[in-house]
N, C-alpha and C positions, 0 to 999 in steps of 0.2 A: 579464452577469458580470461588473461590477466594482461594482455597487453595495455589496456588504457590504465590499470593499478602502475605496472610498471613504468610507463612513461611518467604517472607522478611521482613516484619515487624517484626514478631520474633527476624529476625539475626539482627534486629538496622536499617534495612532501614526505613527514613520515606518517604522520596520521590520516588515511584513505578512507573516507566514508562512502558507501554506497547508498543510495537512495532513492527509493522506489514510491509510488502509488498504490493502493486498491479501491475502487468503488466510485470512479467516476461517472461512470453510468447510468447506472441504477437509479431507479424512481423512487428508491426509498431506501433509508439508514444513512448512517454517517460518512464522510470519506476518510479512510487512512492512509499512513504514512509511515515506512519505516526508514531509520539510516542503520548502516551496518560497519562497524571498523572490526578489521581482523588484524590479528598479531600477525604482521608482514611476515615473517619466517614458518608459520603454523599454516598460512595460506597458501606459499609456496610449495610446503611440502604433501599436503593435505590437498590441492587439488585434483593431483591427479588421484588419491584414493579415497579420503570422506568424503569428502564437498564433490568429489565428478559429479555426482548425478544434479548439482544445485544449477537449474538453469532458470529460464523464465517460467513463470507460476503457473501460465497459462497451460504449461505443456507437461505438467506433472499432473495425476491424478489426486484424488485428496490425503490418502494413505499416506503418498510419497512427500507432501505438503506437510503432514500431522509431523512424519517421521524429520524433516530437516528443521522446523520450528521445534520441535524436542533439541535437538543437537545445539540449535544454534543460541538457545535462550538457557542451556545448562551447560555449554562452554567455559571456563573460564580464559580461553583467550581470544573471545567473538565479547565484542561490547556494543550494544544494541542501543536504541531508542525507538519508542513505538507510538504514535500518538492519533488523535483524528479530530477533526470539523466536522461541530453536530450537522444537525439538518435546519436547524433557525440561522447557523451561520452560512451555509449553503446557500440557504434561500435569501440573507440579507446582502453576501458579497458577491452571489453567483459561484457557482462551481469550479472554475478555474482559478479563483482568488482564494477560496476555502481549501482547493486542494496545494495551493503552494502554500496557506498557513498550515496545515497540517505536517508538510514538508520538514518546516522553519521550526516547528513543536520538538519533531522527532528530532532533529539535529541536535536542539537545544536540550536534549536529555541525554549526551552525550557530552561526558566529564572525565577529563578534558576535552575541549571543543577538536574537532579532527582539523587539519591544516588544510584539507579540500576535501569537495564531496563531487562523485561522480551521479549523477542525476538523468534518470532517464526521461527522453522527450528532451522539451525545447529549454529555454533557459527560463529561472525560474525569479520570480521578482521576490525582495523582502527576506532571503535566507542567509543566516546570520555568517557564515563562512562564505569564501573563494567556491566557485562550482563550476564544472564543467558538463555542459550540456549533453548526452549521446542520445541521438534518434535511436533507436533497436537495443539501449544499454542493457536491459534483462537479457536478452541473447550473447551480447558481446562482452559482459565484464561479470566476474562470479561475486563482486561485492552487491552491485545493484540487483543480480538474480538471486541473492539471499536477501536482502530488502523486500523485494517482489512478494516473497513466500511469507515471510514474517506480517507484509503489511497484509495480505491477504486473508491468510489462517484467522488473524488478529480480528478482520472486520467480519467473517465467514463464522465464528463463533458469538460474534454479536448479536449477529443477525438470527441466529438460531435462540438466542436469550429472546430478542425481540418478537420471535414467533410464538413464543407460548404467552407474551404481555399481549401480543393483538393476533391470537388466530381466525385464521379464514382467510390468510392471504398466502400462504405457503412461504413465509419468509426463508423455514429452513429449507426450502427445496431451491428457491430461485436466488436466493441470498438479495433480493428486491427490483431484479432485471426485470423488465419487460415483458416477458416472458408471456405468451399466449392466457395461458393460465393466470398470470399476475394481473393481466387487463382482464381479465374476464371479472376475477374477484375484485377490483376497482369498479367496475361497472355494475358490481351487485351491490356491493357494501359501501363504494364511497371510499375519502381517503380515509388514514387513522393519521394520528401526531406524529410516525416517522416518516411520513411521505412528503418528499419534495415537492413545495405547493408551488415553486418557481418552474417549474417543468412541464411542457406541457401537456402530458397527459393526464398527468395528477391535475393539473390547471383547470382543465376542460371538463373533470369529473365536478370538483371541488363547487364548480361555480353551476353543475347539476342537482348540487345539494344545496 
């Protein structure tokens, strides 16, 4: 889980950020991204210990994600940036460009900026620093995996808040993904203001209403 970080350090990068997103697929809510810079000595020392369980957020339970979110956001040897792109930006730009915007915003919240970003997935346009795109990076880099956890937990919490604002859709359960229950609520209630109207299942219901 440190191979890519070690390659970056060997190439001269001192501050290496892991970057990942959460929420590209849902029919509702913002898309989130996180950027994480570990103190190098801390990451090396703690990877087989306190950080060992940090893997792809999708492979962790909600309880484990919350545990690591608390650890990462309170540790003085970890710097984080968390940002989002709104539903309006998703509908205006498209989900890919909005995701890239969220990633750029997350990196911009790191001060000083990283020398290099390790990004999960394919190359990203518009990042403020050089980056390496790593397909499957959240399962291959501790820094990217940490970012995936932060982005996922931050977004899940927002979706739970939105569930209170827009009851009936079940956002607190499915977090905006197109589950059968969510699609049934869309058919029954129509879209609410946080639905992505550029996504086909929502656009079809918006037209019906």
